[in-house]
C-alpha positions in Angstrom: 4.8 -1.4 25.3 3.5 1.8 27.0 -0.2 1.3 26.3 -0.8 -2.4 26.2 -4.6 -2.2 26.1 -4.8 0.2 23.2 -5.8 -1.6 20.0 -3.3 -1.5 17.2 -3.8 -1.9 13.5 -0.9 -2.7 11.2 -1.4 -2.5 7.4 0.8 -3.6 4.6 0.2 -4.0 0.9 2.4 -7.0 0.0 4.0 -8.5 3.1 5.4 -12.0 2.8 4.9 -14.5 5.7 8.5 -13.7 6.8 7.8 -9.9 6.9 4.5 -10.4 8.8 6.4 -12.5 11.4 9.1 -9.8 11.6 6.5 -7.0 12.2 4.8 -9.0 14.9 8.2 -9.6 16.7 9.6 -6.1 16.3 6.4 -4.4 17.5 6.0 -7.0 20.2 2.3 -7.6 19.2 0.1 -10.1 21.0 -3.3 -11.5 20.1 -2.6 -11.0 16.4 -5.4 -11.5 13.9 -4.5 -11.6 10.2 -6.7 -10.5 7.4 -5.6 -11.1 3.8 -7.2 -10.5 0.5 -6.3 -11.2 -3.1 -4.0 -9.2 -5.3 -6.7 -9.3 -7.9 -8.7 -6.2 -7.1 -11.5 -4.9 -9.4 -10.6 -1.3 -8.7 -7.0 -1.5 -9.8 -5.6 -1.7 -13.3 -2.4 -1.4 -15.3 -1.8 1.0 -18.1 1.3 1.3 -20.1 2.1 4.8 -21.3 4.8 5.7 -23.8 7.3 7.8 -21.9 9.1 8.9 -25.0 6.1 10.9 -26.1 6.2 12.9 -22.8 8.2 16.2 -22.7 8.4 16.4 -18.9 7.5 13.4 -16.9 6.7 15.3 -13.7 4.2 17.6 -15.6 2.6 14.6 -17.2 2.0 13.0 -13.8 0.6 16.2 -12.4 -1.8 16.5 -15.3 -2.9 12.9 -14.9 -3.6 13.4 -11.2 -5.5 16.6 -12.0 -7.5 15.0 -14.8 -8.3 11.6 -13.5 -8.1 12.0 -9.7 -9.3 15.5 -9.0 -10.9 14.7 -5.6 
């Protein structure tokens, strides 16, 4: 490692225990601290949309982003 004293942060959304171990080994990390939170997040939700009612999927996604996630 070229800069051993520089702090490093590794983030992953859904890593299994095996994947976390692999990341630590591949990146040669030392003094590892794990933080884990639940998949159940109050700010996330699922919504099912009928794709057959959409003329062009890419335009529908663009409109959704513009309408719901402007900033």
